[in-house]
C-alpha positions in Angstrom: 40.6 115.3 92.2 40.7 116.6 95.8 41.2 120.4 96.4 43.6 121.6 98.8 42.2 122.9 102.0 45.1 125.5 102.2 44.9 128.5 99.9 47.7 129.0 97.4 51.0 129.6 99.4 52.7 132.9 99.1 56.1 131.5 98.6 55.2 129.7 95.5 55.4 133.0 93.5 58.8 134.7 93.6 58.7 138.5 94.0 61.5 141.0 93.6 61.8 141.1 97.5 62.7 137.4 97.5 65.6 138.0 95.1 66.8 141.0 97.0 66.8 138.9 100.2 68.7 136.1 98.6 71.3 138.4 97.1 71.8 140.1 100.4 72.4 136.9 102.2 74.9 135.6 99.6 76.8 139.0 99.8 76.8 138.7 103.6 78.4 135.2 103.4 80.9 136.3 101.1 81.9 139.4 103.1 82.0 137.3 106.2 84.3 134.6 104.6 86.8 137.3 103.5 87.0 138.6 107.0 87.3 135.3 108.7 90.5 133.7 107.5 92.5 130.9 109.1 95.8 131.9 110.8 98.8 132.0 108.5 100.8 128.7 108.3 104.1 128.4 110.1 106.8 125.8 109.1 107.8 123.3 111.6 111.4 122.4 111.5 112.4 118.8 111.9 115.5 117.4 113.6 118.4 117.8 111.2 118.8 114.8 109.0 122.0 113.2 107.5 123.5 115.6 104.9 122.2 114.6 101.5 124.8 114.2 98.9 122.3 114.0 96.0 119.0 115.4 96.1 117.6 113.5 93.1 117.3 109.8 92.7 119.5 108.0 90.1 117.8 107.6 86.6 117.8 104.0 85.5 117.8 105.0 81.9 121.2 104.1 80.5 122.1 101.6 83.0 123.3 98.2 81.9 121.3 95.6 83.8 122.7 92.1 84.1 120.1 90.5 81.8 120.6 88.3 78.8 118.0 89.5 76.4 119.4 88.4 73.1 118.3 90.6 70.2 115.8 92.5 72.3 116.6 95.3 74.9 116.0 95.4 78.7 113.0 97.4 79.7 112.4 99.2 83.1 108.8 98.4 83.8 108.5 100.2 87.1 110.8 102.2 89.5 110.5 103.7 92.8 112.7 105.8 94.9 113.5 106.4 98.6 116.4 106.4 101.1 116.9 102.9 101.8 120.2 102.9 103.7 119.6 106.0 105.8 122.4 108.2 104.2 120.1 111.1 103.2 120.4 110.3 99.5 117.6 108.5 97.5 118.2 105.3 95.9 116.3 104.0 92.9 114.7 100.5 92.8 113.9 99.3 89.3 111.8 96.3 88.0 113.4 95.3 84.7 112.7 92.6 82.2 113.5 91.7 78.6 111.2 93.4 76.1 109.2 90.6 74.7 106.4 90.6 72.0 104.6 87.7 73.7 104.5 86.0 77.0 105.4 87.4 80.4 109.2 87.6 80.7 110.6 87.2 84.2 111.5 90.3 86.2 114.7 91.4 87.9 114.7 93.9 90.7 117.7 96.1 91.0 118.8 98.9 93.5 120.7 101.8 92.0 122.7 104.6 93.7 124.8 107.5 92.6 128.5 107.0 91.8 130.8 108.3 94.4 132.3 110.6 91.7 128.8 112.0 90.7 129.0 110.0 87.4 126.4 107.4 86.1 124.2 105.6 88.5 125.6 102.3 89.5 123.9 99.0 90.3 124.6 98.0 94.0 122.2 95.1 94.6 120.0 92.5 92.9 116.9 91.7 94.9 115.2 89.5 92.4 117.3 87.6 89.8 115.4 87.0 86.5 117.0 83.5 86.4 114.5 82.5 89.2 111.6 83.1 86.8 109.5 85.3 88.9 107.3 88.2 87.9 106.7 91.2 90.3 103.6 93.1 91.2 102.5 95.3 93.9 105.9 97.0 93.9 106.7 100.0 96.2 109.3 101.6 98.4 107.9 102.8 101.7 109.6 103.7 105.1 113.0 102.6 103.8 111.9 99.2 102.6 111.3 97.6 99.3 107.9 95.7 99.1 106.7 93.4 96.3 104.5 90.4 95.5 106.4 87.7 93.5 104.6 85.3 91.3 106.5 82.1 90.5 106.2 78.4 89.7 106.3 75.4 91.9 108.1 73.2 89.3 109.4 73.1 85.8 106.1 71.3 84.7 104.0 74.3 85.6 103.1 76.2 82.4 104.9 79.5 82.1 101.6 81.2 81.5 100.1 80.5 84.9 102.2 81.1 88.0 101.1 78.9 90.9 103.1 80.5 93.8 102.4 83.9 95.3 104.9 85.5 97.8 104.8 88.7 99.4 108.3 90.0 100.2 110.1 92.9 102.0 113.7 93.9 101.7 115.4 96.3 104.2 119.0 97.5 104.5 120.6 95.9 107.7 124.3 95.4 108.5 125.4 96.6 105.1 123.1 94.5 102.9 119.5 94.0 102.0 117.7 91.5 104.2 114.7 89.7 102.7 111.7 88.9 104.9 108.5 87.2 103.9 105.7 88.9 106.1 102.9 86.6 104.8 104.8 83.6 103.5 104.4 81.9 100.2 101.0 80.8 99.0 99.7 78.6 96.4 97.6 80.6 93.8 
């Protein structure tokens, strides 16, 4: 074993002066941080928007969706909200399917708005019809548009367990209706 040429270092043994120096430094940092504070925040006002009639988005609970589910009920699998038509009131977009004990039932995508009289929400558009057999993923509402990925089937012979078509879609409100665009185009899975 080789002996160190340097004698034992002084800082390897703590002494009370080391603790006093550390405590003084910490107290100084705390005192300095309480004196140096950021400026108070000021609100920035945006340009006045269209007057909102309803501050909250419609709730899809209790809405009758146009699904034929037989003895089972329709289930809202996902929902997202946003002002889709620029009127200042949020709409709700709901992904709905029949409650199934097995398999993957097809989804419907529906747009809801408040009734003019303030009553129950009303369904104003069907973006995806469950009769088309698609399932929906990557669903969101952003910047006034509805975005989703649809999984479907290329033929009746394709097993219902295994969709083989993937389609990224986008709907936007234009000229009093929802216009569908396909940013990436349909792809085989």
